[in-house]
Z-matrix of the N, CA and C atoms (Angstrom, degrees):
N
C 1 1.452
C 2 1.572 1 105.16
N 3 1.354 2 114.33 1 133.58
C 4 1.525 3 113.76 2 -179.06
C 5 1.513 4 96.81 3 -148.93
N 6 1.354 5 109.77 4 169.96
C 7 1.557 6 118.56 5 170.38
C 8 1.467 7 112.00 6 -126.00
N 9 1.262 8 118.30 7 121.82
C 10 1.466 9 129.44 8 172.04
C 11 1.452 10 111.00 9 -77.27
N 12 1.342 11 120.59 10 109.64
C 13 1.519 12 122.26 11 175.86
C 14 1.521 13 110.39 12 -81.43
N 15 1.367 14 108.98 13 118.18
C 16 1.458 15 115.58 14 -176.11
C 17 1.506 16 104.15 15 -128.62
N 18 1.434 17 117.62 16 98.42
C 19 1.515 18 116.04 17 -177.33
C 20 1.549 19 108.35 18 68.50
N 21 1.347 20 111.77 19 -130.46
C 22 1.496 21 113.47 20 176.85
C 23 1.488 22 114.44 21 -98.60
N 24 1.347 23 116.16 22 18.80
C 25 1.548 24 119.09 23 -179.59
C 26 1.516 25 107.81 24 -113.63
N 27 1.333 26 116.56 25 149.90
C 28 1.482 27 127.03 26 -179.28
C 29 1.583 28 99.30 27 -114.37
N 30 1.341 29 118.91 28 104.83
C 31 1.430 30 121.71 29 176.59
C 32 1.484 31 115.28 30 -90.33
N 33 1.209 32 119.16 31 117.70
C 34 1.543 33 117.29 32 -175.64
C 35 1.615 34 108.69 33 -68.80
N 36 1.338 35 115.62 34 141.55
C 37 1.529 36 125.30 35 173.70
C 38 1.472 37 107.86 36 -126.14
N 39 1.271 38 120.67 37 123.92
C 40 1.439 39 124.59 38 -171.60
C 41 1.520 40 104.81 39 -123.34
N 42 1.398 41 117.84 40 132.35
C 43 1.398 42 122.00 41 171.42
C 44 1.508 43 104.48 42 -115.28
N 45 1.396 44 116.47 43 131.58
C 46 1.448 45 125.10 44 -175.02
C 47 1.405 46 112.46 45 -115.84
N 48 1.296 47 122.64 46 140.58
C 49 1.497 48 127.14 47 175.15
C 50 1.610 49 106.73 48 -73.19
N 51 1.282 50 110.55 49 161.14
C 52 1.478 51 120.24 50 -179.89
C 53 1.545 52 112.43 51 -58.05
N 54 1.397 53 116.01 52 -29.59
C 55 1.506 54 115.26 53 -177.11
C 56 1.455 55 112.78 54 -64.19
N 57 1.320 56 121.15 55 -17.14
C 58 1.483 57 121.91 56 177.16
C 59 1.528 58 107.90 57 -64.40
N 60 1.309 59 123.75 58 -22.69
C 61 1.393 60 126.04 59 177.75
C 62 1.616 61 113.24 60 -75.79
N 63 1.399 62 116.55 61 -21.78
C 64 1.373 63 119.60 62 -167.95
C 65 1.463 64 111.70 63 -120.66
N 66 1.355 65 122.22 64 -24.66
C 67 1.420 66 124.29 65 176.34
C 68 1.530 67 110.34 66 -83.73
N 69 1.305 68 116.43 67 141.08
C 70 1.395 69 120.91 68 -171.90
C 71 1.538 70 107.80 69 -73.12
N 72 1.327 71 119.86 70 -39.03
C 73 1.434 72 120.53 71 174.09
C 74 1.533 73 108.49 72 -138.39
N 75 1.311 74 109.92 73 143.68
C 76 1.515 75 121.50 74 -175.04
C 77 1.578 76 109.67 75 -137.63
N 78 1.273 77 116.20 76 173.98
C 79 1.464 78 117.45 77 173.47
C 80 1.506 79 108.37 78 -63.21
N 81 1.314 80 121.06 79 -33.93
C 82 1.399 81 121.48 80 169.75
C 83 1.508 82 114.48 81 -38.92
N 84 1.303 83 118.65 82 -42.02
C 85 1.464 84 121.17 83 -179.40
C 86 1.557 85 112.01 84 -67.57
N 87 1.316 86 118.64 85 -21.88
C 88 1.494 87 125.35 86 175.61
C 89 1.505 88 112.25 87 -80.25
N 90 1.465 89 112.11 88 -39.58
C 91 1.591 90 116.54 89 -174.54
C 92 1.435 91 111.52 90 -83.26
N 93 1.360 92 118.30 91 -35.26
C 94 1.494 93 116.47 92 -172.96
C 95 1.529 94 113.76 93 -55.56
N 96 1.367 95 119.19 94 -45.53
C 97 1.489 96 117.83 95 -175.91
C 98 1.559 97 109.20 96 -61.67
N 99 1.295 98 116.80 97 -33.54
C 100 1.468 99 119.00 98 177.74
C 101 1.496 100 114.46 99 -70.48
N 102 1.327 101 117.57 100 -37.85
C 103 1.433 102 122.87 101 174.60
C 104 1.541 103 109.36 102 -64.64
N 105 1.310 104 117.66 103 -39.18
C 106 1.589 105 121.04 104 179.92
C 107 1.427 106 110.68 105 -71.43
N 108 1.274 107 118.90 106 -21.01
C 109 1.490 108 125.65 107 -177.73
C 110 1.502 109 107.14 108 -95.42
N 111 1.356 110 121.90 109 2.10
C 112 1.382 111 122.99 110 172.83
C 113 1.588 112 105.66 111 70.49
N 114 1.324 113 121.29 112 29.30
C 115 1.473 114 126.41 113 175.70
C 116 1.474 115 106.56 114 -94.35
N 117 1.330 116 118.30 115 120.11
C 118 1.553 117 123.03 116 -178.92
C 119 1.455 118 105.32 117 -66.95
N 120 1.312 119 112.82 118 140.64
C 121 1.563 120 120.40 119 179.18
C 122 1.595 121 100.41 120 -118.30
N 123 1.389 122 110.80 121 128.41
C 124 1.485 123 117.52 122 179.15
C 125 1.495 124 112.72 123 -92.01
N 126 1.332 125 117.60 124 161.23
C 127 1.435 126 120.82 125 175.87
C 128 1.500 127 113.16 126 -59.14
N 129 1.306 128 116.39 127 -37.18
C 130 1.526 129 128.14 128 177.97
C 131 1.559 130 106.32 129 -57.84
N 132 1.380 131 119.13 130 -47.61
C 133 1.449 132 121.91 131 -175.51
C 134 1.570 133 109.46 132 -69.67
N 135 1.254 134 116.11 133 -35.26
C 136 1.511 135 119.45 134 178.65
C 137 1.595 136 110.08 135 -69.72
N 138 1.295 137 112.70 136 -38.21
C 139 1.495 138 115.36 137 177.15
C 140 1.472 139 113.23 138 -70.31
N 141 1.258 140 124.08 139 -35.77
C 142 1.374 141 128.07 140 167.22
C 143 1.461 142 117.39 141 -53.78
N 144 1.340 143 113.25 142 -44.30
C 145 1.567 144 123.36 143 179.61
C 146 1.467 145 106.91 144 -66.55
N 147 1.361 146 118.25 145 -36.73
C 148 1.378 147 122.36 146 -176.17
C 149 1.512 148 114.47 147 -58.13
N 150 1.288 149 114.10 148 -29.21
C 151 1.543 150 124.44 149 178.33
C 152 1.408 151 112.78 150 -81.92
N 153 1.310 152 118.75 151 -8.93
C 154 1.528 153 116.07 152 -172.96
C 155 1.497 154 114.47 153 -72.48
N 156 1.272 155 117.74 154 -179.58
C 157 1.480 156 121.02 155 -177.15
C 158 1.539 157 108.85 156 -82.04
N 159 1.283 158 119.13 157 164.67
C 160 1.462 159 122.09 158 173.23
C 161 1.488 160 109.13 159 -77.49
N 162 1.358 161 115.70 160 158.28
C 163 1.467 162 118.60 161 177.19
C 164 1.576 163 102.69 162 -82.84
N 165 1.309 164 115.65 163 123.64
C 166 1.536 165 121.82 164 -172.70
C 167 1.630 166 106.57 165 -88.19
N 168 1.310 167 119.70 166 2.66
C 169 1.381 168 121.19 167 -179.42
C 170 1.558 169 111.82 168 53.30
N 171 1.317 170 119.57 169 52.26
C 172 1.390 171 121.63 170 -176.56
C 173 1.511 172 111.50 171 -66.31
N 174 1.289 173 117.49 172 149.56
C 175 1.461 174 121.38 173 -178.70
C 176 1.630 175 111.37 174 -51.66
N 177 1.324 176 113.47 175 -37.99
C 178 1.460 177 117.94 176 178.67
C 179 1.593 178 104.76 177 -127.33
N 180 1.377 179 110.88 178 112.62
C 181 1.487 180 114.31 179 -172.22
C 182 1.575 181 109.37 180 -73.08
N 183 1.273 182 117.77 181 137.89
C 184 1.395 183 125.37 182 177.66
C 185 1.470 184 112.89 183 -116.03
N 186 1.311 185 120.03 184 12.84
C 187 1.398 186 125.26 185 178.17
C 188 1.609 187 113.35 186 -58.70
N 189 1.238 188 119.76 187 124.04
C 190 1.506 189 131.18 188 30.29
C 191 1.518 190 111.13 189 -101.41
N 192 1.313 191 121.17 190 12.53
C 193 1.492 192 122.96 191 -176.68
C 194 1.535 193 107.94 192 -92.92
N 195 1.300 194 114.07 193 58.81
C 196 1.422 195 115.90 194 177.41
C 197 1.573 196 103.53 195 -158.77
N 198 1.347 197 118.08 196 -175.97
C 199 1.409 198 121.23 197 -173.38
C 200 1.492 199 114.97 198 -86.23
N 201 1.324 200 115.14 199 -5.81
C 202 1.528 201 120.63 200 -172.73
C 203 1.567 202 108.89 201 -67.85
N 204 1.383 203 111.78 202 120.68
C 205 1.482 204 114.90 203 173.94
C 206 1.492 205 112.93 204 82.83
N 207 1.276 206 123.50 205 9.70
C 208 1.446 207 127.95 206 179.80
C 209 1.471 208 113.20 207 -113.61
N 210 1.373 209 113.19 208 126.31
C 211 1.373 210 123.11 209 176.73
C 212 1.586 211 109.31 210 -63.28
N 213 1.394 212 113.12 211 150.34
C 214 1.501 213 114.23 212 179.67
C 215 1.479 214 114.63 213 -90.24
């Protein structure tokens, strides 16, 4: 995740690994809504999400009351 400074705008640029194509849910699903809402995402926030649990694709989703995307 990076920001391209273009005049007075910060344009988000995201690089995604191939697993995004195959995993049902990833951290990308948590970040994209923030990017679309023009909410800046810091490197520290991304690092914390990287330590979160994997989505277990429970039969009944209880997100955000689960370990998915939460730092330890």
